[in-house]
Structure formats: C-alpha cells, structure tokens
C-alpha positions in Angstrom: 15.7 -11.7 -3.2 17.1 -10.3 -6.5 17.8 -6.7 -7.1 14.9 -6.6 -9.6 12.6 -7.9 -6.9 13.6 -5.1 -4.6 13.2 -2.5 -7.3 9.8 -3.9 -8.2 8.7 -3.8 -4.5 9.8 -0.2 -4.3 7.9 0.8 -7.5 4.8 -1.0 -6.5 5.1 0.5 -3.0 5.2 4.0 -4.4 2.1 3.4 -6.5 0.1 1.7 -3.7 1.2 4.3 -1.2 0.3 7.3 -3.4 -3.1 5.8 -4.3 -3.7 5.0 -0.6 -2.7 8.6 0.3 -5.1 9.9 -2.3 -7.9 7.9 -0.9 -7.6 9.6 2.5 -9.4 12.9 2.6 -7.7 16.0 4.0 -4.0 16.7 4.6 -1.7 14.0 5.8 1.3 15.0 7.8 3.7 12.3 6.7 6.5 12.5 4.2 7.0 10.7 1.0 9.3 8.1 2.5 6.6 7.1 5.0 4.1 6.9 2.2 6.4 4.6 0.2 7.1 2.4 3.3 3.4 2.1 4.0 2.8 1.2 0.4 5.4 -1.5 0.4 4.0 -3.0 3.6 0.4 -2.7 2.4 1.4 -4.4 -0.9 2.9 -7.4 0.9 0.1 -7.8 3.4 -2.5 -7.2 0.7 -1.0 -9.9 -1.5 -1.1 -12.3 1.5 -4.7 -11.5 2.2 -5.6 -11.9 -1.5 -3.8 -15.2 -1.6 -5.7 -16.4 1.4 -9.0 -15.4 -0.3 -7.8 -17.1 -3.5 -8.1 -14.0 -5.6 -4.4 -13.2 -6.0 -3.9 -15.0 -9.3 -6.7 -14.3 -11.7 -6.8 -13.9 -15.5 -6.1 -10.3 -16.4 -5.7 -7.5 -13.8 -6.1 -8.6 -10.2 -8.5 -5.8 -9.3 -9.5 -7.3 -5.9 -5.9 -7.6 -4.8 -5.2 -4.0 -5.8 -8.3 -2.8 -3.9 -7.2 -4.7 -0.8 -3.7 -3.2 -1.1 -4.9 0.3 -1.6 -7.4 0.1 1.3 -4.6 -1.2 3.6 -2.3 1.7 2.4 -5.1 4.2 3.0 -5.6 2.8 6.5 -1.9 3.0 7.2 -1.5 6.5 5.9 -4.5 7.7 8.0 -3.3 5.9 11.1 0.3 7.2 10.9 -0.9 10.7 10.1 -3.1 10.7 13.2 -0.3 9.5 15.3 2.0 12.2 14.0 -0.7 14.9 14.4 -1.0 14.1 18.2 2.8 14.4 18.8 
C-alpha cells in the first residue's frame, strides 16, 4: 500500500468514525484514537459489504456505501463505549 493510500484510509476513517459517533445518542466514553480506528475498520468492512451487494461503484456519490460504513461505525462506537463503561 502506498503512503497516499494510508493517508486516505486515515482521513476516511476520521470522517466515518466521527459521523458514526454523532449517530450514537448520549456520551461515549472512548477517545478520538478509538473513534478513528473504528472508523477505519468500519470503512474497510463497509466497502466489502457494499461490494458484495454490488452498490460500491455507482455513478456519483456512493450513498449506500457511506450509510453502511457509518452504521458500522456507530455500532462499533456504541459497542466499545458499552464495554469501556462496564470496566
């Protein structure tokens, strides 16, 4: 993977993670680095799911892919926040 690919993954992870975090109501007890990591993972998994559903490469903005990624990030943020809350 090239350095531009790594930088792109981090930037997309930040956006997806923050949007996923905003989708979860209440206060989340995780830091920004966890949010970014969840966003990066959600972006990769969401792209795989969108490819499997054949909606990853459409003309214009891939709204369905974005929705899948953000939903996965929201789930990840909520799950990790719940785990950290019970520690």
